[in-house]
N, C-alpha and C positions, 0 to 999 in steps of 0.2 A: 743686847750686850750682857745683861745679867745672866741670861741662859748660857751664853758662850763662855762667860767667866766661870760659871758653875761647872760647865762641862769640862773645861780645862783643869779646874781644881780636882774634879773627880778622877779625871784621867791621870793626873799627877799622883794622886793617892794610890791608884791601882798599880802604877809603875813602881812606886816606892814599896808597896806591899810585896810585889813580885820580886823586886830586887832583894829585899830582906829574906824572903822565902828561899830564893835561889842560893844566896850566900850561906844561909843556915844549912840547907841540904848539902852543899859542897863540904862544909866543915864537919857536919855529922858523918858523912860518908868517909871522910879522910881520918877523923879522930875518934869517932864514936859519939853517940848522943850524950852519954853521961859525962864525958870529959870536956865537952864543948860548953862554954859559958855564953850568957847573953851579951856580956861585954865584948867578947871576941866576935860574935855575930855582928854587933853594932859597928865595930871597927872595920870589919870586912865590907859591910854595906855602906860605910862612911856616913852613918847617921848616929844620933844620940841613943844611948841605951834606953831612955824613956820612949823614944820613937818606936823602938822594937816592941816594947811592952804595950804601947798604945794600939799597935796593929795586931799583936798576938798576946792575949792575956796570959797564956800558959806556954811554957817552953815546948811542951808536947805538941801544941798546935803548929809550931814552926816545922815540925817533922811531918805530922799528919795533917797537912794543910787542906786536905779535901774533907775534913771531918764534918762540915756542915752538910755537904752533898751526901755524904755517907749516911748520916743520921736521918736525913729527910727522904732518902731514895725509895725505900719500900712504901712508905706512906704516899709518896708522890705517884708511884706506879699504880697504886690502888685508886687514888683519887682521880687519876687521868685515864682509867680503863675505858675501853670502848663499850658501847651499848651491847648488852647481852653477854658481856665478858665477866667471868667471876674474878674474885681477888686472886685466886690461885693461878688462873690462866694469865692474868695480867702480869703477875710476878714472874711466872715462867718465861713469858715473852720478853720481859724487860731484862731478865738475867741472861738469856741466850743472846740478846742484842749486845749486852755489855761484854760477853765473851767474844762475840764476833768482832767487836771494835777494840778488844784488848784494853778495856777501860781500867785505869788504875784504881778507881773507886771500888771495882769488883775484886781487886787484888793483884792485878797485873802491874806490879811496880818494879820488876827487875830484880836480879839476884843480889846486887849490892845493897839496895834499899831494904829488901826483905831480910837480909842478914843483919843489917843495922837494927831493925825493929826486933828481930829475934834475940839479939844480943843485949837488948836494953830492958831491964825489969820495969823501968818506968813506962816505956812505950807499950810493952805487952799488957801491962795493967790498964793503961789508958785505952788500948784497943778493945779490951774486954768491956770497959765502961761504955765505949761508943756502940758496941754491939747491943748492950742493954738499952741504951738510949734509943737506938734504931727500933728495937722491938717495942718499946713504950710508945714511940711515935706511930708505929704501925697499928698498935692496939687502939689508940685514939682515933686514927683514921677509919678503922673498921667499925668502931662504935658509931662514929658520925655517919658513915655510909649506910649502916644498917638500922640506924635509929634505935640502937640498943639503950635500955634503961641504965641508969648509973650503977645499979647493983647487979647488972647482968655480967657474969664472968666470961661469957662466950667470946667476946672480942679479944680479951686478954689470953684466953686459952688458945685461940686460933693464931694470934700473933706470936705466941710462944713457939708453936709448931713451925710456922713459916719463918720466924726469925732463926730458929735452930737450923733449919734447912740451909738458909743462906750463910749462917755462921760456918757450918760444915763445909760448904762449897768454897767459901773464902779461905778457910784453913787449908783445904785441899790444893788450891792454887798456890798458896804460900809453900806448902810442903813440896810440891813438884818443882817450884822455882828454886828452892834451896837445894833440891836434889840435882840441879844442873840441867833440867830438861828445857828444851827450846820452847819459846813462847807459843809457836804454832802447834807444837805437840801438846803442850799444856791445854791449849784451847780445845783441841780435838778430844782429849781425854775428858776434860771437865764438861764439855757439851754432852757427851755420852752419859757421864755419871749424873749430871743434872737431870737428864730425862728420867733416870731411875729414881732419883730423890723425889722429884715432883710427882712421878707416877705413884709412889708410895702414899702420897698425901691425897691423891685424887678420889679414892672411894669415900673419904670422910669430908673433904673440903671442896670437891669439884663444883658444887653449886652454891657455895657460901658467898654471900655478898656479890651476887650477880647484878650488874648494872641494869637499870631499866632500859628496855629497847625504845 
């Protein structure tokens, strides 16, 4: 009975969080991020204002609600790489899979959402911060996977290069989206360009952090 009650409680929390997120997105798209207030979101979701802030500590997180997956994504791909696979190969594979599925975490968020982010100074600043956090998480994962010493700059240098590659590709998806290109066309273009980007890194990083077989 305790487990069933706990399960129902968690399910209700997920439903409430999703409801708040959905209503926030609807209002942001209709009115713009900067002009929409937390009170208005709470009213639309029929919850208290404090409930909104309990689920989302920052207003930006209501719009960029995949931020946790975004920050952890590169580090997770490296930690979960196959035996004999390098960090670069794992990240290349993971990115191309995200393009294939049109993953919103990779940038496939649609023209209305992309425009909303581009038009908001707050969200564009927050997105840059998330890119930085993602790079930092990747550096920590690379250090752990290679057993690097605390004063070894290599994981940070490699993470900076890999993070920059992903940042460029994310921005490219946004750029093509805002230009009105169809999602399938964007995926085809970015898949080709990703191959170029990762190939540029191959000579220096092709064997770095290769998982033990």
